[in-house]
C-alpha positions in Angstrom: 7.6 24.0 13.6 5.1 21.3 12.7 2.7 23.7 11.0 5.6 25.2 8.9 6.8 21.7 8.0 3.3 20.7 6.9 2.9 23.8 4.7 6.1 23.0 2.8 9.8 23.9 2.9 11.4 27.3 3.3 8.4 28.9 5.0 7.5 30.3 8.4 4.5 30.5 10.8 3.5 32.9 13.5 2.7 31.4 16.9 -1.0 31.0 17.8 -2.4 29.6 21.1 -4.0 26.7 19.2 -0.5 25.6 18.2 0.3 24.7 21.8 -2.9 22.6 21.9 -1.9 20.9 18.7 1.7 20.2 19.9 0.4 18.8 23.1 -2.0 16.4 21.3 0.8 15.4 18.9 3.1 14.6 21.8 0.3 12.6 23.5 -0.2 10.6 20.2 3.5 10.0 19.9 3.6 8.5 23.4 0.4 6.4 22.7 1.8 5.1 19.4 4.9 3.9 21.0 2.7 1.7 23.3 0.4 0.6 20.5 2.4 -2.5 19.4 3.1 -3.9 22.9 -0.5 -3.3 23.9 -1.9 -5.1 20.7 -3.8 -2.0 19.6 -2.9 -2.5 15.9 -5.0 -4.6 13.6 -4.9 -5.6 9.9 -7.7 -5.5 7.3 -7.5 -6.9 3.8 -9.0 -5.4 0.6 -9.4 -7.8 -2.4 -7.7 -7.0 -5.7 -9.7 -8.5 -8.5 -9.0 -9.4 -12.1 -10.9 -7.6 -14.9 -13.3 -8.2 -16.3 -14.2 -11.5 -14.5 -13.7 -10.2 -10.9 -11.8 -13.2 -9.7 -9.6 -12.8 -6.6 -6.0 -12.0 -7.6 -4.7 -10.8 -4.2 -5.4 -8.7 -1.2 -3.8 -5.4 0.0 -3.0 -5.3 3.6 -4.2 -2.2 5.5 -3.1 -1.4 9.1 -5.6 0.2 11.5 -5.0 1.5 15.0 -7.7 0.6 17.4 -7.0 3.7 19.6 -8.4 3.4 23.1 -9.3 7.1 23.2 -9.9 8.1 19.6 -11.4 4.9 18.1 -10.4 3.2 14.9 -7.7 5.3 13.0 -6.8 4.8 9.3 -3.2 4.5 8.2 -3.2 8.1 7.0 -3.9 9.2 10.5 -0.8 7.6 12.2 1.7 6.3 9.6 3.2 9.8 9.0 3.7 10.1 12.7 5.3 6.7 13.0 7.7 7.8 10.3 8.5 11.1 12.1 9.3 9.4 15.4 11.3 6.5 14.0 8.8 3.7 14.4 8.1 3.1 10.8 10.7 0.3 10.3 9.3 -1.6 13.3 5.8 -1.1 12.1 6.6 -2.3 8.6 8.0 -5.5 9.9 5.1 -6.1 12.3 2.6 -5.7 9.4 4.6 -8.0 7.1 5.0 -10.7 9.8 1.3 -10.7 10.8 0.0 -10.5 7.2 2.2 -13.5 6.1 1.2 -15.4 9.2 -2.5 -14.8 8.3 -1.8 -15.9 4.7 -0.4 -19.2 6.1 -3.5 -19.5 8.4 -5.8 -19.1 5.4 -3.8 -21.8 3.5 -4.3 -24.2 6.4 -8.0 -23.4 6.4 -8.4 -24.2 2.7 -8.7 -20.5 1.6 -6.0 -19.6 -0.9 -5.1 -16.0 -1.5 -2.9 -15.8 -4.6 -1.0 -12.6 -3.7 -0.4 -10.6 -0.6 0.3 -6.9 -1.3 2.1 -5.1 1.5 3.1 -1.4 1.6 6.8 -0.8 2.4 8.0 2.6 3.6 10.7 4.6 1.8 13.0 4.3 4.8 12.7 0.5 5.0 13.3 0.0 1.2 16.5 2.1 1.6 17.8 0.1 4.6 20.8 -2.2 4.3 18.9 -5.2 5.9 15.6 -5.0 4.0 16.2 -8.2 2.0 17.4 -10.2 5.0 14.6 -9.0 7.2 11.9 -9.9 4.6 13.5 -13.3 3.9 13.5 -14.0 7.6 9.7 -13.3 7.8 9.0 -15.5 4.8 11.0 -18.3 6.3 9.3 -18.2 9.6 5.8 -18.1 8.1 6.5 -20.5 5.2 5.2 -18.1 2.5 6.5 -18.5 -1.0 8.2 -15.2 -2.0 6.4 -15.3 -5.3 3.1 -14.7 -3.4 4.3 -11.5 -1.9 4.2 -8.1 -3.6 5.7 -5.0 -2.0 4.0 -1.7 -2.9 6.4 1.2 -3.0 5.5 4.9 -3.2 6.9 6.8 -6.1 9.4 8.7 -3.9 11.2 5.5 -3.0 12.1 4.8 -6.6 12.4 8.3 -8.1 14.8 9.5 -5.4 16.7 6.2 -5.5 20.2 5.6 -4.4 22.6 2.8 -5.4 21.6 1.0 -2.2 17.9 1.2 -3.1 18.4 -0.1 -6.6 20.5 -3.0 -5.2 17.8 -3.8 -2.7 15.0 -3.8 -5.3 17.0 -6.1 -7.6 17.8 -8.4 -4.8 14.1 -8.7 -3.7 13.1 -9.3 -7.3 15.6 -12.1 -7.7 14.0 -13.8 -4.7 10.7 -13.8 -6.7 9.1 -11.0 -4.7 6.9 -8.8 -6.8 7.3 -5.0 -6.8 4.5 -2.5 -7.5 4.5 1.3 -7.7 1.6 2.6 -5.5 -0.4 5.8 -6.3 1.2 6.0 -9.7 0.8 9.4 -11.4 0.9 11.6 -8.4 4.7 11.9 -8.0 5.9 12.6 -11.5 7.9 9.4 -11.8 10.8 9.2 -14.2 9.8 6.8 -17.0 13.5 5.9 -17.4 13.6 4.9 -13.8 10.4 2.8 -14.1 12.0 1.0 -17.1 15.3 0.3 -15.4 13.9 -1.1 -12.1 12.4 -4.6 -11.7 8.8 -3.2 -11.3 6.0 -5.7 -12.0 2.9 -3.5 -11.6 1.6 0.1 -11.6 -1.3 1.1 -9.4 -3.3 4.0 -10.7 -4.0 6.5 -7.9 -7.6 6.6 -6.6 -7.8 10.4 -7.2 -7.7 9.8 -11.0 -10.3 7.0 -10.8 -12.6 9.1 -8.7 -12.8 11.7 -11.5 -12.7 9.2 -14.3 -16.3 9.9 -15.4 -16.3 13.7 -14.9 -12.9 14.9 -16.0 -11.6 14.3 -19.5 -8.0 15.0 -18.4 -8.1 12.4 -15.7 -9.6 9.9 -18.1 -6.8 10.6 -20.5 -4.2 10.1 -17.8 -5.7 6.7 -16.8 -5.8 5.7 -20.5 -2.1 6.8 -20.9 -1.0 5.0 -17.8 -2.6 1.8 -19.0 -1.0 2.1 -22.4 2.4 3.0 -20.9 2.4 0.1 -18.5 1.5 -2.4 -21.2 4.1 -1.1 -23.6 6.7 -1.7 -20.8 5.3 -5.2 -20.1 3.8 -4.2 -16.7 0.4 -5.0 -15.3 -2.0 -2.2 -14.2 -4.3 -2.1 -11.1 -6.8 0.7 -10.5 -7.4 1.8 -6.9 -10.6 3.2 -5.5 -13.1 1.8 -8.0 -16.6 2.6 -6.5 -19.1 2.5 -9.4 -20.0 0.2 -12.2 -19.4 3.0 -14.7 -15.8 3.3 -13.6 -15.3 -0.4 -13.7 -16.7 -0.6 -17.2 -14.5 2.2 -18.5 -11.4 0.5 -17.0 -12.4 -2.8 -18.6 -12.8 -1.1 -22.0 -9.4 0.5 -21.7 -7.7 -2.8 -20.9 -6.9 -2.3 -17.2 -5.8 -5.7 -15.7 -7.0 -5.5 -12.1 -8.9 -3.2 -9.7 -9.8 -2.8 -6.1 -12.3 -0.6 -4.3 -15.7 -0.5 -2.6 -17.5 -1.5 -5.9 -15.9 -5.0 -5.5 -15.3 -5.2 -1.7 -14.2 -3.0 1.2 -11.3 -3.9 3.4 -12.4 -6.4 6.0 -11.0 -8.6 8.7 -9.4 -12.0 7.8 -12.4 -14.1 8.9 -14.9 -12.0 7.0 -12.8 -12.1 3.9 -12.4 -15.9 3.9 -16.1 -16.5 4.6 -17.2 -14.0 1.9 -15.2 -15.8 -0.8 -16.3 -19.2 0.4 -19.9 -18.1 0.1 -19.2 -16.8 -3.4 -17.7 -20.2 -4.4 -20.7 -22.2 -3.3 
């Protein structure tokens, strides 16, 4: 079933012995993931988002890692889909938001100011009835100004929108919370949808940035996204910038912000704060 689902809808797969092994490992991971939060196995890292062309700190994106006792450090892509499948994604979303906001408050107390905290929000959470109340509760407990929070939404959460989703987004926007479309360009977003919803920022997917210097079509897509966003009054952030050539091209095309290894990798909270304090000296 899992192999057929992974390959797409309306398909089928023949049984192979390796499938039993894969199913057993998945079941084991499910059980381990359910214990990850109470056992404090999850951790957060933060990747800077910088302004172009000056490279000043505009914000940080929060990335959740699983410090798995058996498999080592796992990236979000290795366990978030599983969390979604087994119904843990809402709990995980709120855990990340709570801990990231608490870290932002701790940075403030230590004299290190991060202008913006960018947190990914799942499709399921953004469609839930209590999303606004839950986020307001976290902000109140941690003392974070809603204007310093930006929620990153995958394209599916806005293109397959319901009346409830639209109402949720508008309510969050009225609170001052920023909304960004993550991995823009990979999901065939409706331009009419982007125009109608209170979106503040488009994030160009790293796959286009990776081929920026070698593929004319991808360069044209990046140029078009920047132009489209600016024509709609939106800011643009490019993900996955790894070379000076990519950065220079993005600057020439008028991209507003960027993040990626060329600037800084995702690091723990202490390393992030110390790194920027050193830069400021």
